[in-house]
Structure formats: C-alpha cells, structure tokens
C-alpha positions as CSV (number, residue, x, y, z in Angstrom):
1,X,7.1,174.7,60.9
2,X,6.4,171.4,59.2
3,X,6.9,167.9,60.6
4,X,10.4,167.0,61.7
5,X,12.9,165.6,59.2
6,X,16.6,165.3,59.8
7,X,18.1,168.2,57.8
8,X,20.7,167.1,55.1
9,X,23.6,169.0,56.8
10,X,27.0,169.1,55.1
11,X,30.1,170.5,56.8
12,X,33.1,171.7,54.8
13,X,36.2,172.1,56.9
14,X,40.0,172.2,56.6
15,X,42.6,169.8,57.9
16,X,42.6,171.3,61.3
17,X,39.4,169.5,62.1
18,X,39.0,165.8,62.7
19,X,35.6,164.0,62.6
20,X,34.9,161.7,65.5
21,X,33.5,158.2,64.9
22,X,30.5,158.2,67.2
23,X,29.5,154.6,66.7
24,X,32.4,152.3,65.9
25,X,35.4,151.0,67.8
26,X,36.9,154.1,69.5
27,X,40.4,152.6,69.8
28,X,40.5,151.5,66.2
29,X,39.3,154.9,65.1
30,X,42.0,156.7,67.2
31,X,44.7,154.5,65.8
32,X,43.6,155.0,62.2
33,X,43.5,158.7,62.6
34,X,46.8,158.9,64.4
35,X,48.6,156.9,61.7
36,X,47.0,158.9,58.9
37,X,48.2,162.2,60.5
38,X,51.7,160.8,61.2
39,X,52.0,159.7,57.6
40,X,51.7,163.3,56.6
41,X,54.1,164.7,59.3
42,X,57.8,164.7,58.6
43,X,60.1,163.8,61.5
44,X,57.3,162.6,63.9
45,X,57.2,158.9,63.3
46,X,58.2,157.5,66.7
47,X,56.0,155.0,68.6
48,X,55.9,157.3,71.6
49,X,54.4,160.1,69.5
50,X,51.8,157.7,68.0
51,X,50.9,156.3,71.4
52,X,50.4,159.8,72.8
53,X,48.3,160.9,69.8
54,X,46.1,157.8,70.1
55,X,45.5,158.5,73.8
56,X,44.6,162.1,73.1
57,X,42.1,161.1,70.4
58,X,40.6,158.3,72.4
59,X,40.0,160.6,75.4
60,X,38.4,163.4,73.2
61,X,36.3,160.8,71.3
62,X,35.0,159.4,74.6
63,X,33.8,162.8,75.7
64,X,32.2,163.4,72.3
65,X,30.1,160.3,72.7
66,X,28.6,161.0,76.1
67,X,25.8,163.5,75.5
68,X,22.6,162.0,73.9
69,X,21.5,163.6,70.6
70,X,24.9,164.3,69.1
71,X,24.8,163.5,65.4
72,X,28.2,164.7,64.4
73,X,31.3,165.8,66.4
74,X,34.5,167.4,65.2
75,X,37.8,168.1,67.0
76,X,39.8,171.2,66.5
77,X,43.3,169.8,66.4
78,X,45.8,171.9,64.5
79,X,48.5,169.9,66.3
80,X,47.4,166.6,67.9
81,X,50.8,166.3,69.5
82,X,49.8,169.2,71.7
83,X,46.1,169.3,72.9
84,X,42.7,169.3,71.4
85,X,41.6,172.9,71.2
86,X,37.9,172.4,71.0
87,X,35.2,169.7,70.7
88,X,32.3,170.8,68.5
89,X,29.1,168.8,68.6
90,X,26.2,169.1,66.1
91,X,22.7,168.3,67.5
92,X,19.4,168.4,65.6
93,X,16.4,169.7,67.5
94,X,12.8,168.6,66.7
95,X,10.7,171.8,66.3
96,X,7.8,170.1,64.4
97,X,4.5,172.1,64.2
98,X,6.0,175.0,66.2
99,X,6.0,178.7,65.3
100,X,9.5,179.7,64.4
101,X,9.7,182.8,66.6
102,X,8.4,180.8,69.6
103,X,10.8,177.9,68.9
104,X,13.8,180.4,68.7
105,X,12.8,182.0,72.0
106,X,12.6,178.6,73.7
107,X,16.0,177.5,72.3
108,X,17.6,180.7,73.3
109,X,16.3,180.2,76.9
110,X,17.5,176.6,76.9
111,X,21.0,177.6,75.7
112,X,21.6,180.5,78.1
113,X,21.3,181.2,81.8
114,X,20.5,184.9,81.8
115,X,20.2,187.9,79.5
116,X,23.9,188.5,79.3
117,X,24.3,186.3,76.3
118,X,25.6,188.0,73.1
119,X,23.7,187.0,69.9
120,X,25.2,187.7,66.5
121,X,23.8,186.7,63.1
122,X,26.4,185.3,60.7
123,X,26.1,184.2,57.1
124,X,26.6,180.5,56.2
125,X,26.0,178.2,53.3
126,X,22.9,176.9,55.0
127,X,21.6,180.4,55.4
128,X,21.5,182.8,58.4
129,X,22.9,181.4,61.7
130,X,22.8,182.9,65.1
131,X,25.9,182.7,67.2
132,X,25.3,182.8,71.0
133,X,28.2,183.6,73.3
134,X,27.8,183.5,77.1
135,X,30.5,183.6,79.8
136,X,30.3,181.2,82.8
137,X,32.3,180.4,85.9
138,X,34.3,177.3,85.3
139,X,35.6,174.7,87.8
140,X,34.6,174.1,91.4
141,X,32.5,176.6,93.4
142,X,34.4,179.4,95.0
143,X,35.4,183.1,94.5
144,X,38.5,182.4,92.4
145,X,36.9,180.3,89.7
146,X,38.1,181.1,86.1
147,X,35.7,182.4,83.6
148,X,34.9,180.4,80.5
149,X,32.7,180.8,77.5
150,X,29.9,178.7,76.0
151,X,29.5,179.2,72.2
152,X,26.5,177.9,70.3
153,X,25.5,178.3,66.7
154,X,21.9,177.9,65.8
155,X,20.3,177.3,62.4
156,X,16.5,177.5,62.3
157,X,15.3,175.3,59.4
158,X,11.5,175.5,59.1
159,X,11.4,173.4,55.9
160,X,12.6,170.4,58.0
161,X,10.7,171.3,61.2
162,X,14.0,171.5,62.9
163,X,16.9,173.5,64.2
164,X,20.6,172.5,64.2
165,X,22.8,173.5,67.1
166,X,26.6,173.5,66.9
167,X,28.0,173.8,70.4
168,X,31.3,174.0,72.2
169,X,32.8,175.6,75.3
170,X,36.1,177.0,76.5
171,X,37.3,177.1,80.1
172,X,39.6,180.0,79.3
173,X,38.6,183.3,77.7
174,X,41.9,183.7,76.0
175,X,41.5,180.4,74.3
176,X,38.0,181.3,73.4
177,X,39.2,184.5,71.7
178,X,42.1,182.7,70.0
179,X,39.9,180.0,68.4
180,X,36.6,181.8,67.8
181,X,37.5,182.7,64.2
182,X,38.1,179.0,63.5
183,X,34.6,178.2,64.9
184,X,33.1,181.0,62.8
185,X,34.8,179.5,59.7
186,X,33.5,176.1,60.5
187,X,29.9,177.4,60.9
188,X,30.2,179.4,57.6
189,X,31.0,176.0,55.9
190,X,27.8,174.4,57.1
191,X,25.5,173.8,54.1
192,X,22.4,171.8,53.2
193,X,23.4,170.3,49.9
194,X,26.5,168.4,48.8
195,X,29.0,170.8,47.1
196,X,32.6,170.9,46.1
197,X,35.2,171.9,48.7
198,X,37.9,170.6,50.9
199,X,37.1,167.9,53.5
200,X,33.4,167.3,53.7
201,X,31.3,165.5,56.2
202,X,27.7,164.6,55.4
203,X,25.2,164.5,58.3
204,X,25.0,160.8,59.5
205,X,21.7,159.0,58.8
C-alpha cells in the first residue's frame, strides 16, 4: 500500500439515519435535530416529547464521542420517540506501506476473538467490502448472560494506504437480525466520490 491519506468517504443514507456532531456543542446539536424531526411529525409537538427526544439524542451522542479515532457516527433511529436501534461508527485505519493481505489478516485478528466469525463480501459504491459478524456474551459475567453480535464492515483501500471500518454491536440477536439489512444498505451506500442521492455525509476533514 502507499502512504496513508484519509479516504474521501461519502455515505448516502435515508431519513432513518442521523449524523452525530462529533465536535460541537452536544446539547445544541440534540435540540436542533429534535426540532427538525418534530417539525416533520404530525401530532407530536409537545414539550415532553421534545425533551425526551433531546435526552435520547444527547445520550447516544455522548457514547458516539467516546472512542478515539471515530471520524463519523450515525444513529439508526426510525423513531426517536422510541429508542436508538444502533450506533454506527466509521474509523479510518492507517495501513501505510503494508501488504494488503497481511494488513487484512491483522485487521481480522483485531476485530474478532476467535475463528467463529462469519465473513461475507458485499458490493458497495466504494468497491468490495467484507462484513464480519461475531457473537459475544453480553452483560456481566455468569452462565445466564445474553448473546449479542458485533458487526464490522471493512473496506481495504490500497490507493490511500488505508482501511475504513464501519462498526456497531447489538446486545440482542433478535435485534441484530431485525436491523442487519439496514446496516447492509448503509454499507452499500458508502462511496469514495460525491454523487447524487438522498441524504449524503462527506467524510470530515
């Protein structure tokens, strides 16, 4: 691979996804988003509804900001009055001057805990992407822990000496199964050049 450059990632998505402001005032962002959503919802204009929505968005936004290295974060929120269904984070990985096969093997090892992971290649606007699914024991230690699922999408981009990882997790396998198609659709909308579409978010920086 060449020297590392931040890939010009573009993400097309529908109205079920909300981009998180990773650098500005979190409360202000949550209020703006809540008011925008409420302005498009008939019959849900009460202050209590707005206050709840702002609280949900602030909490999810705070979680999105915690890990270092996140360059973009999106919330799967088909109904913000309910709960956030998934938090998806995009992270660039510096693979400068590495052989692509070796870099992929190391990434796979870093993103999984054993050989039980399921790897599937899917087509996206940015080219081939590998989806990595692995189950894990959620919650506190003990024999009755529920089983969750980590889901990572990896783009190997030798031209930029980089990989891009789109990552999320579910603590419930039923929820993972319910929303996996939405994640696949989001991944399919990842591209490397600006193009027409619905809502579009360009990679920060």
